[in-house]
C-alpha positions as CSV (number, residue, x, y, z in Angstrom):
1,L,111.4,82.9,76.8
2,A,114.7,82.4,75.5
3,C,116.3,81.9,79.0
4,D,113.5,79.6,80.4
5,R,115.4,76.9,78.5
6,L,118.3,77.9,80.8
7,R,116.8,76.8,83.9
8,G,119.1,74.2,85.7
9,K,121.9,74.3,83.6
10,P,125.6,75.2,84.9
11,G,127.7,78.3,84.0
12,V,124.8,79.5,82.0
13,R,126.5,83.2,80.4
14,V,123.9,85.8,79.3
15,L,124.6,89.4,77.8
16,I,121.5,91.6,77.9
17,G,121.4,94.7,75.5
18,G,120.2,97.7,77.8
19,L,119.5,97.9,81.4
20,G,116.5,100.3,81.2
21,F,114.3,99.6,84.4
22,G,115.5,96.6,84.9
23,F,113.0,94.1,84.5
24,T,114.7,92.0,82.0
25,L,117.9,91.7,84.2
26,R,115.2,90.7,87.4
27,R,113.6,87.8,85.4
28,V,116.9,86.4,84.1
29,L,118.2,86.3,87.5
30,E,115.0,84.3,88.8
31,L,115.6,82.1,85.9
32,V,119.4,81.4,85.8
33,G,121.3,79.4,88.9
34,A,123.9,80.8,91.1
35,D,127.0,80.2,89.1
36,A,125.6,82.0,85.9
37,H,127.1,85.5,84.6
38,V,125.0,88.0,83.5
39,Q,126.5,90.9,81.8
40,V,124.6,94.0,80.9
41,A,125.5,96.1,78.2
42,E,124.1,99.8,78.9
43,L,125.8,103.1,77.0
44,L,124.3,105.5,79.6
45,P,126.0,105.5,83.0
46,E,123.0,107.6,84.0
47,V,120.6,104.9,83.2
48,V,122.8,102.6,85.9
49,A,122.6,105.7,88.3
50,W,119.2,106.0,88.1
51,N,118.6,101.9,88.7
52,R,120.9,101.9,91.8
53,E,119.4,105.3,93.1
54,F,115.7,105.1,92.5
55,L,114.7,101.6,91.2
56,S,116.1,99.6,94.4
57,T,112.8,99.8,95.7
58,V,111.3,98.1,92.8
59,N,113.5,95.8,91.4
60,G,115.9,95.2,94.6
61,L,119.7,95.4,94.6
62,L,120.0,93.9,90.9
63,L,123.4,95.6,90.2
64,Q,124.7,94.5,93.5
65,D,124.4,90.7,92.2
66,A,127.6,88.7,92.1
67,R,126.1,87.2,89.2
68,V,125.9,90.9,87.4
69,E,128.3,92.8,85.4
């Protein structure tokens, strides 16, 4: 809901606390523009690896999106 207000605004920066299954990241990327910067703060490298290896079929290649750090 918070990111819905960001549609169409240039230079948006978003911080997501935790990657989890990547559903929040996927939705944020759907809402923000091509010049947005989205940072994901994840404490466990295993969660990041799990998303890259097992969840790419569910969420796509979210972590390879140029807007994601």
